[in-house]
N, C-alpha and C positions, 0 to 999 in steps of 0.2 A: 514381618511379610504384610503388605497393604492388602486391605478384603479385594474381593474380585468386582469388577467393574458390575455397577445394576445392569440388568437385563430388560429389556422392555419388548413385550410380545407385539406382534404385528397384529395381531386381533385382538375384537374386543377380550376382555377378560369375562368371566364367569358372572360378575356382578360390577354393573357399568353406573359410574354417578354421573346424569347428566344435567348441567347446568344450561336452564331456559333463560334468558334475558327479553325481558319484557312479556306483560300478559294481556298484551290485548289479543283480538280474535285469532290472530294465527299462530299466536305463543301459546294462549290456552289449547286449541288443537294439538300444537305439537305434544302441550304436556299431557291432554287427554288420552291420544294415542301410544305414546309410551307409557303412560301411569297402568294400561292394560297388559302389561310385558312383564312378569315377574322378575325380569332378568336387569331391569333399570331402577334404581334408585333417582327420582327426578325431584328436582329443587329448581322451584319457578322465583323469579326476580322482577318486582314490579313497583316503581315508583309513585305509581297512583295509590289513592285511598278508594277510590270508587270508580263507577265507570260514566260519564256525562255525555256520552257523544249520542246525539239523537238521530244524526242523519240516518235516511233510510238504505236499505242496501238488499240485493236480491242476489245470489249465488248460482253458479253457473250449471245448469243440468249436467254437464259434463263430469260435474264431481260425484256425481250418484251413478252414471251409464254402466249399465251391466252387459254392454256388447260392443264390440269395435265398431258396430255401424251406428249405435247412440252417440257413442264420443264423439264421431267425426261427423255427426249432423248439427252441423252449424250455417246458417245462410252465407255468413262472410266467409268464415276459411277454413269450412269442411274439408277442401279439395288441399289445404296449405298442411292441416295437420295431416293426411295420408300421406302428404309428399315428405312430410318432415320425419315422422315418427314410423318406426318397422312396425310392424303387426306385432311381434312378438314383445316389443317392450310397451305396447299398449295394452297385449294380454296380461302382462306382468303388474300393472297397475290396477287391472281389473279385479286380478286375483286376490291383491292385498285389501282390496275393497271388499271382499267377503268374509275378510276376517277382522274388520271393524265391529267392533262391540254392538250390539243392537240400541243402546241410549244413545249412542253418540251418531250411528247412521241414522236413526231416529230423527234426531235435530238437523242432520245435512238434508234427508228429503224433503223436512218441512220449507227449509231455508231456500229451497230451489225452486220451490212451488210461487212463492208471492215475497213482496217485501214485509221487511221485518226492521225496526230498528236495531243500528249497529250496539246500543249498549244492551238491548234485550238478547243480542247474541252473545255478547262478552257476559252478561250474568247467567245466561242459561249455562254455559258452556263452565265458569266456574264454579256453579252449583253443582254440576254433574260430577265435577271433580272431587267436591269435597264431599258428596254424599256417597260415593264408593268407599264401601266399610274397607278393601284389601289393596295395599299398595298406597297410601297416602302421598300425595304430594306435598313437601316440604314447601312452606311459602315466605320469603322474605321480601316486605316491604321497605325500600331503600332506592338512593340514587347509587346506582352502580355505574363506575368509570372503566375505562380499559384498561386503564392501570391494573383497578380492582381486579377485573377478572384475571387479567394475567396473572398475578398474585393468586389468587385463588383457586386455579386449576392445578389437578395433580395430574402426574403423569397415567394417562389411561382414561381420566374423566372425558367427556363429550361436550363441548361446547356451542349451545345453539343460540343464534345473534338472531331477534325476531324484532327487534328494538326500532324498525321504519325505518322510514326517508333519511333521517340522520343517524344513520347507523352506527353504533358502537364500536363494531369492531371491521368495517370494510376495509380501513385505510389500513390498518396493522397487518394485514393479510396481505400486502406487496412485501417481498424480502426485501431488509434494510431499511425500512421507512419506520419510523418512530412514530407513535400513539397522538403527535400533536397535529404532525401534518394532513392536509386536506387534500380533499378531492383525487387522489394519485391513483384511485382503485375504483374512478366512477367515470363510465361514459353516460353523456344526458345531450339530450334535443329537449327543446321547448319549442312546443308545436307553436301555442296560443296560449293569451290570457284571457280566461271566461269568468262568467258570473254563473254561480249555481243556482236555481233557481227552484225552490220548493212550495207546494202549495196543497193543499186538501179541496176536493171539490164534492159536492153534497148528491152527485148523478156517477151514473157508470160512463166512464170518457175514453174512448180510444185512439190511439194515433198512429198513423200509418205517414208515410213519407207525401201522399197525398192532402193530407191535412198539415203538415208542417210547411208546405208550399202553400197552399190556397188560404191559410190562416195568416201568413207572413205576407202576405202580396203586396199590402199596403205599407210594410215595411221596408223603405229603403238600406238601412242598416239597424243594429242591432235586432238579428233574426232571434227568436226564440225559438229553440231546436228541441224538443221532448226526446227523450230515449227513448225507443220503441219498447224495449223492455222494462222500462221506469215508470211504467203508466200502469199502475195496477188498481183494481176495484176490490177492496175485502167483501161485499156484500153492503158497505153502509156507504162508504170514502171510498174517492178515487183517490190516490197517491199518485200527485206528479212530479216529475222531477226531470228537469233542463237544462239547457245552457245557453248563455248567451254571448258570443264572440267580444270581447273589450279589448279597445288601445291599449298599450302599456302607460301610456299616461293617465288613463282611467282607471287602471289598476294601483297604481300609485296615490291617488286621490281618495280610493276608497276604504273604509275599515275593513279588516277580515271577516266581520259579520254585522247584518243588520238588517233590517226589515223594510215593507214597501214604502212605508210613509217617509222613511230617511231619502229612500230612492228617488222619490218623487220631489223631495226637498232640494236633493243635489244633484240628481242627473236625471234631469225631466224628459230629455229624450230616449234613453232607455227605458221610464216607467211608460212612457206613450206607448213605444213598440208592445210592451207586455200587456198594456190594458187593451191594445187594439187585437192581442192575438186570444185575451182571456173574454173579451166582447165577444167573439165569433164562437167559441165554446160555449157560453152562455146561451147565446141565441140559438144554436144547433141542437143543444141537450135540455134547455129550460132550468138549469141550475145554477149554483151558487156559491161562490168560494167559502170555505169555512177557515176561520179565522184571518191572518194575514201571510202574505208573502214571507218566505226565509230565505235569507241571500249568503251566499259564502261566495268570497271573489278569491280564485286559485289562479296559479301557474299551471298551465297542462304539460309536465313534464314526461319524456319517456327515457329511462334510463336502464341501465347495468351495474353491477358488480364485474368489475374484468376477472376478478378472482371470486369466488361465491364460497372459496374454502381454504384450508390454511393448506392446500395441496404443494404449492411453490415455496412457502416457508419450510416446509417439510424438507421437501427436495434440497433447498438452500443448506439445511440442517445446521449446525452450530447449536445454541444453548437457548433459544428462544424457546420459552414455554408451548409454543403452540407445535413445534415439532414433535412432540410425544401426546400429543393432546389433539384430536380432530375437532376442526373449527366449523360450522355450517353458517351461513346465512341463509335465513327463509324470510317469504313475506318482500315487504317493502325494503328490507335490508338488503335483499338480492336484486331486487328490480323491482321499477313502478313503471305503472301505465295508467294514462287516464281513461275518461269514457268510462268509469265505474268497473272496472277490471281486474284493481289488484288483490280485492280480496279472496276471491276464486284461486287466482294465480297462487297465490300465498298458500291456500291449503290445498291444491294439487301438488306442491312442491312438499309441503308436510308429509302427504301421505307418501311419497316417494321417500322421501327420508327416513321416515318411521318403515317403511318396509326395507331398507338398506341395514338399519342397524339390528333390525331384527334377524339378520343373518350373521350371526356370531362369529363364525368362521370365514367372513370374507376380511382379508387383508386391508388395513387402512388405507393404505395407497390406493387400490381398486376401490374402495368404497368413495375416498374422496375423488378419483377421476372419475367415477360413475356420475356421482350428484353434479359434478362440474360440466360433465356432457348433458344431463338432462337439464340443468337450469337453461345452459345454453340453447337447447331445442326450445325452451319452452320461450325463451328470449325472442329466436326467428319468427317462432308461432305468432308473439304477442306485439313483435315489431312487425308483422306485414300483416296483422288484423289492424292495427292503431291507425297505420298510415293509409289503409284503405278506408277506415271509417272516418279519417281529416279529409281524404282526399272526396268522399262521397259529401261531406256535409260542406265541403267548399263548393261544391257541384251546386248543391242546391240552392246557396245563399246567393247564387248569381243565375239563375236559372231566370229566364227574361231578356236577360242583358247579354245579347248575344256573344258581342266580340271580348267581354270580361269572360264568358263561359268558354269560349275559344282557347285563349289564354291559357287557362287551366287546364287545357286537352292535350295531351302529347300523343298523337295517332301515330304511329308505326314508326 
């Protein structure tokens, strides 16, 4: 007599193995959040052996909001948030924040108050995970492929992809698609090519829209636009980060990273615009740049995964390993947004997912569907916000040129 068919619980079992792929900031936050719940055994996979990314970041204040009002307080998209999310949805997220361990919440609060190098965030989260005496996180330093992930996952395990823009599991979440096929699960918009410029300044310096306009008034092209919330003074130095819109052909001729000297030698027009802006800052505040300019050229893309979970694979059925093991995309694996928004968005989704997984009696299908809905609403939020930022930036760059300005306006 053949053995009875294997039964699979529709809800999470009492003890759950969670595989977190990618130990960047979002993967580390996911691991830290789940580590504090004794129902999870967390295994973290990372191909890097150390943290070397030095760019400065500042997390959004909504990550540590304690009321619906503070969550929706934003100059650009406060009304959009209130329109997209039901008050009960925001309240659920705020309630989960109250359960975040003090050691992790303390770090989050600090990162919403000012600038911090990305590698400091990664190291702080990694040290926090290692310092906790209970529920140690198992770590593996190795390159994991999509096929490896499918092979190692067992029925009932949870797989969380935090591998970033070039997500490991985004495409396999489309039913019937093999692991080697590309972009079938990605919707992408390219907004522009940009040069991200960072420098240190030895005096307090703050920049608003008037500053951006008047200090660029002599720059017909290649206007430097400091981000409002990316100009931060720590008591000794001001950290300034901004972007310069560049042409596609400029982008192709530039290396991925370079300094001010290289820029002056190869793109003197861009350098002259930067020097004009900085000279006006010096005249106004009597300070000097410390060190050199640091530059990174990037395409500014806005994108999302059409499927942020294994829900559709599960509904299709069959022998696919993701039918019985929930898969979630978090961070840049699920969606990416320019203008320094991605890490905050990834942390927000990580908190929501950790709250879902903590509800052990929630059926897999409902859990996957709720995460899909949440990610889609976050996408609508960040899409609306990003398009507004881009539109405002385009208008600022052509102030003074009446006819170009009118071409960019769509009135009624």
